[in-house]
C-alpha positions as CSV (number, residue, x, y, z in Angstrom):
1,M,-40.6,-20.8,19.1
2,F,-37.3,-19.3,20.3
3,D,-34.4,-21.6,19.7
4,P,-31.2,-20.6,21.7
5,A,-29.1,-23.0,19.7
6,F,-30.2,-21.5,16.4
7,L,-29.5,-18.0,17.7
8,A,-26.1,-18.9,19.0
9,G,-25.3,-20.5,15.6
10,Q,-26.3,-17.3,13.8
11,V,-24.1,-15.3,16.1
12,F,-21.2,-17.6,15.4
13,N,-21.8,-17.3,11.7
14,G,-21.8,-13.5,12.0
15,L,-18.5,-13.6,14.0
16,S,-16.8,-15.8,11.3
17,V,-18.0,-13.6,8.4
18,G,-17.3,-10.4,10.4
19,S,-13.7,-11.7,11.1
20,I,-13.1,-11.7,7.3
21,Y,-14.3,-8.1,7.0
22,L,-12.2,-7.2,10.1
23,L,-9.1,-8.5,8.4
24,A,-9.8,-6.5,5.3
25,G,-10.9,-3.4,7.2
26,L,-7.8,-3.2,9.4
27,G,-5.6,-2.9,6.4
28,L,-7.8,-0.3,4.8
29,A,-7.9,1.7,8.1
30,L,-4.1,1.6,8.4
31,S,-3.4,2.7,4.8
32,F,-5.7,5.6,5.2
33,G,-4.8,6.5,8.8
34,L,-1.1,6.3,8.3
35,M,-0.7,7.4,4.7
36,R,-3.8,9.5,4.1
37,V,-4.4,7.5,1.0
38,I,-7.9,6.7,-0.3
39,N,-7.0,3.3,-1.7
40,M,-9.9,2.1,-4.0
41,A,-7.7,-0.9,-5.0
42,H,-7.5,-2.3,-1.5
43,G,-10.0,-5.1,-2.4
44,E,-8.0,-5.9,-5.5
45,I,-4.8,-6.2,-3.5
46,I,-6.7,-8.7,-1.2
47,M,-7.9,-10.5,-4.4
48,F,-4.3,-10.7,-5.6
49,G,-3.2,-12.2,-2.4
50,G,-6.1,-14.7,-2.7
51,Y,-5.1,-15.8,-6.1
52,I,-1.5,-16.2,-5.0
53,A,-2.7,-18.4,-2.1
54,Y,-4.7,-20.4,-4.6
55,L,-1.7,-21.0,-6.8
56,T,0.6,-21.7,-3.9
57,M,-1.8,-24.4,-2.6
58,K,-1.7,-26.0,-6.0
59,L,2.1,-26.1,-6.0
60,V,2.8,-27.1,-2.4
61,P,1.3,-30.4,-1.4
62,G,0.4,-31.8,2.0
63,P,-0.2,-30.1,5.4
64,L,2.2,-27.3,4.7
65,A,0.1,-25.9,1.8
66,L,-2.0,-23.5,3.9
67,P,0.9,-22.0,5.9
68,A,2.9,-21.5,2.7
69,A,-0.2,-20.0,1.0
70,I,-0.7,-17.5,3.8
71,L,3.0,-16.5,3.8
72,A,3.0,-16.2,0.0
73,A,-0.2,-14.2,-0.1
74,F,1.1,-11.8,2.6
75,V,4.4,-11.2,0.8
76,A,2.9,-10.8,-2.6
77,A,0.1,-8.5,-1.5
78,G,2.7,-6.4,0.4
79,A,4.9,-6.3,-2.6
80,L,2.1,-5.1,-4.8
81,G,1.2,-2.4,-2.3
82,A,4.8,-1.2,-2.1
83,L,4.9,-1.1,-5.9
84,L,1.8,1.0,-6.0
85,E,3.3,3.3,-3.4
86,V,6.6,3.8,-5.2
87,G,5.2,3.9,-8.8
88,L,2.0,5.8,-8.3
89,I,0.8,7.0,-4.9
90,S,4.1,8.7,-3.9
91,R,3.8,10.9,-7.1
92,L,0.4,12.1,-5.9
93,S,1.3,12.9,-2.3
94,S,0.3,16.5,-2.7
95,R,-3.1,15.6,-4.2
96,P,-4.8,13.2,-1.8
97,L,-8.1,13.1,-3.8
98,D,-6.3,12.1,-6.9
99,T,-5.2,8.9,-5.2
100,L,-8.8,7.9,-5.2
101,L,-9.1,8.2,-9.0
102,A,-5.7,6.6,-9.6
103,T,-6.3,3.6,-7.4
104,W,-9.8,3.2,-8.8
105,G,-8.2,2.9,-12.2
106,V,-5.8,0.3,-10.8
107,S,-8.8,-1.7,-9.4
108,L,-10.5,-1.8,-12.8
109,I,-7.3,-3.0,-14.5
110,A,-6.8,-5.6,-11.8
111,Q,-10.4,-6.9,-12.0
112,Q,-10.2,-7.3,-15.8
113,A,-6.8,-9.0,-15.5
114,A,-8.2,-11.5,-13.0
115,R,-11.1,-12.3,-15.4
116,D,-8.7,-12.8,-18.3
117,I,-6.3,-15.0,-16.4
118,F,-8.5,-17.0,-14.1
119,G,-12.0,-16.6,-15.7
120,A,-15.1,-14.9,-14.6
121,T,-16.0,-17.7,-12.1
122,G,-14.2,-17.5,-8.8
123,V,-11.7,-20.2,-8.0
124,S,-11.9,-22.3,-4.8
125,V,-9.3,-23.0,-2.2
126,T,-9.7,-26.4,-0.4
127,A,-8.9,-26.3,3.3
128,P,-6.2,-28.8,4.4
129,S,-7.2,-32.0,6.1
130,W,-6.2,-30.8,9.5
131,L,-8.9,-28.2,9.3
132,D,-11.6,-30.8,8.6
133,G,-14.1,-31.6,11.3
134,V,-16.3,-29.7,13.7
135,V,-16.4,-28.8,17.4
136,A,-19.6,-29.7,19.2
137,F,-20.6,-27.0,21.7
138,G,-23.9,-26.5,23.3
139,G,-25.8,-28.3,20.6
140,M,-24.0,-26.5,17.8
141,S,-21.4,-27.8,15.3
142,L,-18.6,-25.2,14.9
143,P,-16.4,-25.9,11.8
144,F,-12.7,-25.8,12.3
145,T,-12.3,-23.6,9.3
146,R,-14.4,-20.8,10.7
147,L,-12.8,-21.1,14.1
148,F,-9.4,-20.7,12.4
149,I,-10.6,-17.5,10.6
150,I,-11.8,-16.1,13.9
151,L,-8.5,-17.0,15.6
152,I,-6.4,-15.3,12.9
153,A,-8.6,-12.1,13.1
154,A,-8.2,-12.1,16.9
155,L,-4.5,-12.6,16.7
156,E,-4.1,-9.7,14.2
157,T,-6.2,-7.4,16.4
158,W,-4.2,-8.4,19.4
159,V,-0.9,-7.7,17.7
160,L,-2.1,-4.3,16.5
161,T,-3.2,-3.3,20.0
162,T,-0.2,-4.4,22.0
163,T,2.0,-1.7,23.5
164,S,4.9,-2.1,21.1
165,A,2.7,-2.3,18.0
166,R,0.3,0.4,19.0
167,R,3.0,3.0,18.9
168,Y,3.6,2.4,15.2
169,T,-0.1,1.9,14.2
170,L,-3.0,3.1,16.3
171,D,-1.4,5.9,18.3
172,F,0.7,7.0,15.3
173,G,-2.2,7.1,12.8
174,G,-4.6,8.6,15.3
175,A,-2.2,11.4,16.2
176,V,-1.7,12.2,12.6
177,I,-5.3,12.5,11.6
178,D,-7.1,13.4,14.9
179,T,-4.9,15.2,17.4
180,P,-7.9,16.3,19.6
181,G,-9.1,12.7,19.7
182,V,-5.8,11.3,20.9
183,K,-5.7,14.1,23.5
184,M,-9.1,13.0,24.8
185,F,-7.9,9.4,25.2
186,G,-4.7,10.4,26.8
187,L,-2.4,9.4,23.9
188,W,0.6,11.4,22.9
189,D,0.6,14.2,20.4
190,M,2.3,13.8,17.1
191,T,4.7,16.5,16.2
192,K,7.3,16.9,13.4
193,E,10.0,16.1,16.0
194,K,8.4,12.9,17.1
195,L,7.6,12.0,13.5
196,G,11.4,12.0,12.9
197,E,11.7,9.1,15.4
198,F,9.8,6.9,12.9
199,F,12.0,8.1,10.0
200,P,15.6,8.3,11.2
201,D,16.8,7.4,7.8
202,V,15.2,10.6,6.4
203,A,17.2,12.7,8.8
204,A,20.3,10.8,8.0
205,G,19.8,11.3,4.3
206,T,19.8,7.6,3.6
207,A,16.1,7.1,3.1
208,P,14.9,5.6,-0.3
209,P,12.5,7.8,-2.3
210,W,9.3,6.1,-1.1
211,R,10.2,6.6,2.5
212,R,11.0,10.3,2.0
213,A,7.7,10.7,0.1
214,S,5.8,9.1,3.0
215,Y,7.6,11.3,5.5
216,E,6.8,14.5,3.5
217,R,3.2,13.5,3.1
218,I,2.7,13.0,6.9
219,A,4.8,16.0,7.8
220,G,2.6,18.1,5.6
221,S,-0.5,17.1,7.5
222,L,1.1,18.3,10.7
223,S,1.9,21.8,9.5
């Protein structure tokens, strides 16, 4: 027989798992949309952040462990991405397909390194005590941990779609890779002049090499 509570529970489970994929997919979409880079090591960067979170929670006791782990994972994964951009991807700016092979090689190295350091069996991160418990709703029991994941995904989506953030993410990336599409939705067109607004240090001659490489890569797609 049809059980509404069971169906609602499955929908909630799908939302919680989908939120994890959303968090991963947003980063992949931004790296490809803004940089035109096919990053086959995106999952390994997330894995790196996960291991950093695991180590941080072992070092930081008490209720501050999870916030510290999230911050450490964010900074460490971002630093790894920046290192890949400066040391590898920026050198392949004129050969976009080569970034696929290069980052695939990085992913294989990262996977083997994780196995050698942490073992083939995945490590587990224990949620802090303030995320224990459930919320009873309509005959269902909704764990705090899954609600927390959904909340984080919703917050990130909201940040990326606010007016100020959209200019630097969604509109910018969409205008670079799909000018007809942004015209259809009434968004502004990306030109080399407008691109310069995002890279004032390039025009001033003070941009570091990785910023100049990013500017040249995007400018090349507009010509």
